[in-house]
N, C-alpha and C positions, 0 to 999 in steps of 0.2 A: 609887527603885522601878523593879519592871520592868512589862514592856508586857504588860497581859492582852486588852487587846482593838484588834485591827488592822485594819482597812479598808485593802483592797490595790485600785485602780483600779477601784470597785464602779459596775456599771451593771445598771440593769435596765429592758427595754422593753416596754411594751403597745402591739401593734402598732405603728403610726406613732409612736409617742408615749414620749418617752424620761421615765421617772420619777425616775431616777438615773444621774446623768452624770458618770461617771469620779470618784468620790469615794475621797479618803484620807484616812483621822483614824489616830491610836493613840491609846488611853486606858490610863493606868498604873493599877497597881492598888491600891485606895483611893480610888481619886478619885470624886467625886458629880459625872457630866458632865454637862452643859444643854444637849442636842440641839438648838435653835434653828430657829424657820422660819415663815413664815404656809401655809396651809392648802394643800397640794397642791405641797408643797415637795418631798414625798420622803423626810419625816421615816417615818411610818408601812411604806413599800414598803422600805426601807434595815434598818428594826429587825424586821419581818417575816423579811428573808432573815438578819438577826443570829441570831433565835429557828426558821431551819431550819423555817418552814412555808413559805418561798415561795422560789423558784430564784431564783439573780440568771442574767443573762444573759451576763454578762463578770465578770471580775473573781473577789474572793474574802474573806474575811472568817477571821480566827482570832480564836478565843477561849482562850485559857490553852495556845496553841498549837497547835489543835485548827483544821480546816479545818471550816465550816459545808457544804462541795461535799464532800469525801471522808472526812469524820469526824462525822457529823451527832448518834451519839448518843452521841458521848463531847463533846460540847459539847452537847447538853439534858439532864448528867449534872453539866453546872459554870454552867444560867443556871437563875433563872426568869424566867418571861414575865410579865406585866401588859397586855392589849390596852389598846387604848381603847375600845371596848365589851366588855362581859361578860357573859357569862348566868351566873345564879346560879339554883339548885336551890331552885326554892319553897315545895317540901314537904319541906325539909330544914329543923331548926332547926341553928341556929348551929353547936355543935359538933360534930354530924353532917358537916357540909358540910366538916369540915377533917380527919376522922375519914375520912371516904372517900377525899380525895386525899389522905391519906398513903397507905391503902389501896392506890391506883393505880399509888401511887413504889414496892410492896414493902415501904412499914414494918411491920416483925414487930408482932403483934399486941398483944404485951406491952410495948410501948417507945409505941405509939400514943396512950394515954391520955396519960401525961404528954407527949406529946410537943403535944398539942394545948392542954393546959392553959398547959406555955409558951408558947406562941402568942399564944391569947387575953388574956394576963396582958400578951406585949409592946403587944400591940395594943390596948389597954387594951378588951376586950371581955368580961373576964369575968364580968363582971356581965349579961351580954348572951348568954350561953353556950347556956341554953335555948330562946332566945326564936326564931320562926320568923323564915330568912334575909326573908323578903317583909316582916315588920315592921319592919327595920333602915331608917334613913335613909340618905341618897348618901353620906355621908360613910363613916357605919359599913360600907356595902357596898365603900367603895374599902380599907377598912381590914382587914375579911375577906378582901378578895381579894388584897392584901398579901402576907399571912399563908398566905392559900394557896400564895405562891408558895415559901414558905420550909418547906416541909413536907421537903425534900430536904438544906435543908441548901447552898444553891448561893451557888459564890464570888460569881457577878455575875449583877445583879437589871436589867433588860431590861423600863423602865415606861413606856407608852407616853401619854402627858398623864394622870398620875396624881390630878390638881390640876382636871383640866378637870370644871367647874359644881358645882366646890363652894362653898359660903357662905365670908367670909372666914376662921372658927375652923375648919371643916374641913381648908382648904389650909395653915391652920397648925399643926395637926395632923399634915396629913400631912410639911410640910416639917421635923417635928420628929423624926418617927420616923424620914425617912430619912436624918437626922443621928444619931439612935441605931443605927442599923442603919451608918451608914459606922463609928461607931466601935467595933464589934462586927466590924469586918474587913472588909467588902461593897464590895464598888466598884457603883455605881450609874450606869448608864446611861437617861436619863429623856431623852424629849422633851417641849417646854412652847413656849406662847407669851404666859405671863404672866412678865411680865421682871421683876417684883418676887422670885417665886421664885429666878429664874436669881440675881438679885445677894443674894439673903438666905443661900442653901445649897451653889454650886454651885463646886466647883473648878476645874475647866476646863468651857470651853465650845466649842462648833463650832455656828456659824451656816450654814444653808442655804437658800438660795433656788433654783429650779427647777431643780431636783438637782444644785445643784452646792454643793459647798464655797466658798463667800465671804469666810470667819475664821474665825480657830480660836486657841486657846489659853487663857492665863487672864483673867480679866475685864484687871486691866491692860494685857496684849499688847493684848489686842483695843482698849482704848481707846484706848493711845496712839498705838496705828497710824493709827486711825481719828478720832480728834478730837485736835486742837493742844492743849487747856486742857482741865481738870475746874471743872466750875461748884461751888464751894464756898459753906455758909452757916455765915455768924457772927454768933455769939449773944454781947451783953456787958451787963452793967448798967447802965455810964455811960461818960462820956470816949470819946462818940462824934467830936468832931471832933479828937481828939488821934489816935484809931484811925484812923481815915480817913487824916492825913497821914502816918502812919507805912505803910501797908497801899499808898499811891500811889507813896510811897519805895521798892519792894520791884519789886525786877524780873521777879518771877514774878508779880504782879498784874495786870490788864484789868479796866475795864468794871466799875469799883467803884458799887455802886449801895445805898440805903437801900431795903431789901424793902419792898413794901408788904403788907398785910393783915396787921398785926404783931397776930397772937392775944394776946400776953401782952404787957400794959401796963409791965411793970415790966423788959420785954426788949428791948434796939435791936438790929433785925436786920439784918444787912449781908450783900451778896452779891458774890461777884467771879469773875472768872472765874480759874483760874492753871495758871501754867505746868506748873511744878517736878514733883519727882516726890515719894512720902512724906517722903522725907527733908528733901526742900524745905521741903516742909507742916508738917513738926517741928520744923525751925527756927523756920521763922516762929511758929509757935504759940511758941515760946520767948523769942523775942524779944519776944513781947508780952506774955508773964507778966512778965518782967523789965523791963517797961518799967510795969508797975503798974495793966496794964488786965485788966480785972473779967471774964474770959472764962467764959464762961457753957458755952459747946458751940460746936463746928465740926467741919463733916461734910460732907462731898458730896453734893449735892443728888441725891436718886435717879431728879431726871426726867431729870439728865442721861444715864442708862442709856439711855433711851427714844432721846434723839438717837445715843446711840454702835449701836444696834441698826438702826436706820433710815435711818443710812447706808449700814451693810454691806444691806440689805434694803429695794425700795421699796416692797415688800407686803406688808410683817408687820404685825401686826395685834396692835394690844397693848391 
């Protein structure tokens, strides 16, 4: 894949305060890139510079080969930007809102009607097309504003905290929508401090704190760099003694325990730290199956993701 976003030695200063402190990173075409960090880390400043809404102090960002400093118009043609706080025009109904922004992007009138209907279908708001925007729930407003970023068919979506303040169902809907957009060929760069969203959908992650990138890469690369082990959970139907004996003899396994608060009376849950890679974990699973151990479920403990990010950022809000 080719590089579509390239941040080079970027600085942003507000008086004596440095909000973005010399960061550099690359985003490949087709990535769902999670930009993670605590409040005040420099996420929004970086994204507003990327969207050509804020001037950098030093450095540059290239989007599709175009500089935000030297070719802002060409950058704007390639991006769709959704800020963390946005305004909606409450005196409009849903379809009018999208039609208005389509007109702003000079979409011909004869094309706008179909475009609006296609976008409403994409974000699952067709049934609310004639409703006043002010009557939408927060989650629906988020989806509507995401549709707004798509009216000119941008190559790159820059989304600042798209799931902030949403309930679990609305967050899941946003995640599914982002995955669908990635399948359609969009590159997505979004900021968040919701770790579950990062673990669920991101292909790559950049962690920022105090204006500096403290870790970047795939989740596996970051995890291997920051933690010496992975927290694994194993559910079996029976043969607890045999399973524990086998695991205790495995070189990659340590800190083996029986999990507390077992919610299923029919399953036995074990927890252990695993120092091997994915191939080693696959081999361990094959050994257990060959030994006749009735494995129901084996997975990495999602809470371990919190420890990974907490190792990288002392002030990360989870």
